[in-house]
C-alpha positions as CSV (number, residue, x, y, z in Angstrom):
1,M,-7.8,-25.9,7.2
2,G,-10.3,-24.9,4.6
3,L,-13.4,-26.2,6.3
4,P,-16.5,-25.6,4.0
5,L,-18.6,-22.7,4.9
6,T,-22.2,-23.5,5.6
7,A,-25.1,-21.4,6.7
8,P,-25.4,-21.3,10.5
9,A,-27.9,-24.0,11.5
10,A,-29.8,-24.2,14.7
11,A,-27.6,-25.7,17.3
12,S,-30.1,-28.4,18.2
13,A,-27.3,-30.9,18.6
14,D,-25.5,-29.0,21.3
15,P,-26.0,-30.0,25.0
16,A,-29.1,-28.6,26.8
17,S,-28.6,-25.5,28.9
18,S,-29.5,-27.7,32.0
19,T,-26.5,-29.9,31.1
20,W,-24.2,-26.9,31.0
21,A,-25.7,-25.8,34.4
22,K,-24.8,-29.2,35.9
23,L,-21.3,-28.9,34.6
24,R,-20.8,-25.4,36.0
25,M,-22.2,-26.4,39.4
26,C,-19.7,-29.3,39.5
27,E,-16.8,-27.2,38.3
28,S,-17.2,-24.0,40.1
29,S,-20.6,-23.9,42.0
30,G,-21.8,-22.0,39.0
31,R,-19.6,-19.0,39.8
32,Y,-18.2,-17.2,36.7
33,A,-15.8,-15.0,38.7
34,T,-14.2,-17.8,40.7
35,N,-10.4,-17.9,41.0
36,T,-9.3,-20.4,43.7
37,G,-5.6,-19.9,43.0
38,N,-5.1,-23.4,41.5
39,G,-4.5,-22.3,38.0
40,Y,-8.1,-22.9,36.9
41,Y,-10.5,-20.0,36.4
42,G,-14.2,-19.1,35.9
43,A,-17.4,-21.1,35.6
44,Y,-15.8,-23.8,33.5
45,Q,-12.5,-23.9,35.2
46,F,-10.4,-23.2,32.2
47,D,-6.6,-23.3,32.5
48,L,-4.9,-20.6,30.6
49,P,-3.5,-22.7,27.7
50,T,-6.9,-24.3,27.1
51,W,-8.6,-20.9,27.3
52,R,-6.2,-19.5,24.7
53,S,-6.5,-22.5,22.5
54,V,-10.1,-21.5,21.8
55,G,-9.3,-17.8,21.3
56,G,-9.8,-16.6,24.9
57,Q,-8.1,-13.4,25.9
58,G,-6.9,-12.4,29.3
59,R,-8.1,-14.5,32.2
60,P,-11.4,-16.6,32.1
61,D,-12.7,-15.4,35.4
62,Q,-12.4,-11.8,34.3
63,A,-14.3,-12.4,31.1
64,T,-18.1,-11.9,30.8
65,P,-20.4,-14.9,31.4
66,A,-21.4,-14.7,27.7
67,E,-17.7,-14.9,26.7
68,Q,-17.1,-17.9,29.0
69,D,-20.2,-19.7,27.7
70,Y,-19.0,-19.1,24.1
71,R,-15.5,-20.4,24.8
72,A,-16.9,-23.5,26.6
73,L,-19.1,-24.3,23.6
74,Y,-16.1,-23.7,21.3
75,L,-14.0,-26.1,23.4
76,Y,-16.8,-28.7,23.4
77,R,-17.0,-28.6,19.7
78,M,-13.3,-29.1,19.4
79,R,-12.7,-31.8,22.0
80,G,-16.1,-32.9,23.4
81,W,-16.4,-33.3,27.1
82,Q,-12.8,-34.6,27.4
83,P,-11.3,-31.5,29.0
84,W,-13.8,-31.5,31.9
85,Q,-13.3,-34.1,34.7
86,C,-16.7,-33.2,36.0
87,A,-18.3,-34.3,32.7
88,G,-17.1,-37.8,33.3
89,M,-18.2,-37.8,36.9
90,L,-21.6,-36.6,35.9
91,N,-21.7,-39.0,32.9
92,L,-22.8,-36.1,30.6
93,P,-23.9,-37.4,27.2
94,A,-22.0,-36.4,24.1
95,D,-23.8,-35.6,20.8
96,A,-23.4,-34.8,17.2
97,D,-21.5,-31.5,17.8
98,A,-18.9,-33.0,20.2
99,R,-15.6,-32.8,18.4
100,S,-17.4,-31.5,15.2
101,K,-14.7,-28.8,14.8
102,R,-17.5,-26.5,13.9
103,V,-16.7,-23.0,15.3
104,P,-19.8,-21.7,17.0
105,T,-21.2,-18.2,16.8
106,Y,-22.1,-16.1,19.9
107,T,-25.7,-16.4,18.9
108,E,-25.4,-20.2,19.1
109,S,-23.8,-20.1,22.6
110,A,-26.2,-17.5,24.1
111,Y,-28.6,-20.2,25.3
112,I,-26.0,-21.8,27.6
113,G,-26.2,-19.3,30.4
114,G,-29.6,-17.9,29.7
115,G,-28.7,-15.2,27.2
116,L,-32.3,-14.3,26.6
117,P,-34.0,-11.0,26.9
118,A,-35.5,-10.3,30.3
119,P,-39.3,-9.9,30.4
120,P,-40.8,-6.5,30.6
121,P,-40.2,-4.7,33.9
122,G,-42.9,-4.6,36.6
123,P,-45.7,-7.0,37.4
124,G,-47.8,-8.3,34.5
125,G,-46.5,-9.5,31.2
126,P,-46.9,-13.0,29.9
127,K,-46.6,-15.5,32.8
128,P,-45.3,-19.0,32.0
129,A,-47.2,-21.8,33.7
130,W,-45.7,-22.9,37.0
131,P,-43.5,-25.9,36.2
132,G,-45.1,-28.1,38.9
133,V,-41.9,-28.5,40.9
134,V,-41.0,-26.8,44.2
135,Y,-37.4,-25.6,43.8
136,R,-34.9,-25.2,46.7
137,Y,-31.3,-24.3,47.3
138,G,-28.9,-26.3,45.1
139,D,-31.4,-27.2,42.4
140,C,-30.6,-26.6,38.7
141,A,-33.4,-26.6,36.1
142,D,-34.5,-24.6,33.0
143,P,-37.6,-23.1,34.8
144,L,-35.2,-21.6,37.4
145,K,-33.5,-19.7,34.5
146,T,-36.9,-18.4,33.5
147,F,-37.5,-17.2,37.0
148,Q,-34.1,-15.6,37.3
149,L,-34.5,-13.7,34.0
150,R,-37.9,-12.5,35.2
151,M,-36.4,-11.2,38.4
152,N,-33.9,-9.1,36.3
153,A,-36.9,-6.9,35.6
154,F,-36.6,-5.9,39.2
155,G,-32.8,-5.2,39.0
156,Y,-31.3,-8.4,40.2
157,G,-28.8,-8.9,37.4
158,F,-28.9,-12.7,37.0
159,T,-27.0,-14.3,34.1
160,G,-29.6,-17.0,34.0
161,T,-27.6,-20.0,35.2
162,G,-30.7,-22.0,36.1
163,C,-29.2,-22.9,39.4
164,Y,-30.7,-22.0,42.8
165,L,-27.8,-20.5,44.8
166,E,-27.5,-17.6,47.3
167,K,-28.5,-14.8,44.9
168,T,-31.6,-16.7,43.8
169,R,-32.5,-17.4,47.4
170,T,-32.3,-13.7,48.2
171,A,-34.6,-12.9,45.3
172,V,-37.1,-15.5,46.4
173,L,-37.2,-14.3,49.9
174,D,-37.5,-10.6,48.8
175,L,-40.4,-11.6,46.6
176,Q,-42.1,-13.6,49.3
177,R,-41.8,-10.9,51.9
178,A,-43.1,-8.2,49.5
179,N,-46.2,-10.3,48.8
180,G,-47.0,-11.7,52.2
181,I,-46.0,-15.3,51.3
182,N,-44.4,-17.5,53.9
183,D,-40.7,-16.7,53.5
184,S,-39.5,-20.3,53.3
185,G,-37.1,-19.7,50.5
186,L,-38.9,-22.4,48.5
187,L,-39.9,-21.4,45.0
188,G,-43.4,-22.8,44.8
189,P,-46.6,-21.9,42.9
190,K,-47.4,-18.7,45.0
191,T,-43.9,-17.3,44.6
192,W,-43.8,-18.2,40.9
193,E,-47.1,-16.4,40.4
194,A,-45.9,-13.3,42.4
195,A,-42.9,-12.9,40.1
196,W,-45.3,-12.0,37.3
197,T,-48.4,-10.7,39.0
198,G,-47.4,-9.7,42.5
199,K,-45.9,-6.7,44.1
200,P,-42.3,-5.9,43.1
201,P,-39.7,-6.8,45.7
202,R,-37.7,-4.1,47.5
């Protein structure tokens, strides 16, 4: 349609990664590979016509998390939160990029699922301050994404959803047992510290 080309700006108007995490949790329990057989696929529960309307190929649940994140942001910029019933249920706020029709780049969408480089392997490295919250199963928060990406240094392969589900629980318990911390499964200050300065799990 001849939209004017502009230099890519920082996507500060886009919803926060924690907002996307809430949407994924509601839509699919945060599972990118989900296929429940109801005609909706992947973390964002795309149907095939909607997936293809934003350039998706194949089936959403078979696409990489980064691809699903990108297509979700693309859809949001085309239609706002309207395609997702969960967005209405969660009362997610819209912003300046909703329905802006501005096609995103993959770089702009990388933040959604935690597309950040993992910290250096092994203990040590810069340790972010403990966020002051004890996290448990079912929680979603940006510091959980930080923890998940740190645990990738030990081979866990998180996509950085920021949601505490079974895989995060396994990593927390592994870390606690390796470092003599009470294996409660709660991500508190000792476990947070151990992720950067303790003994590697496994």
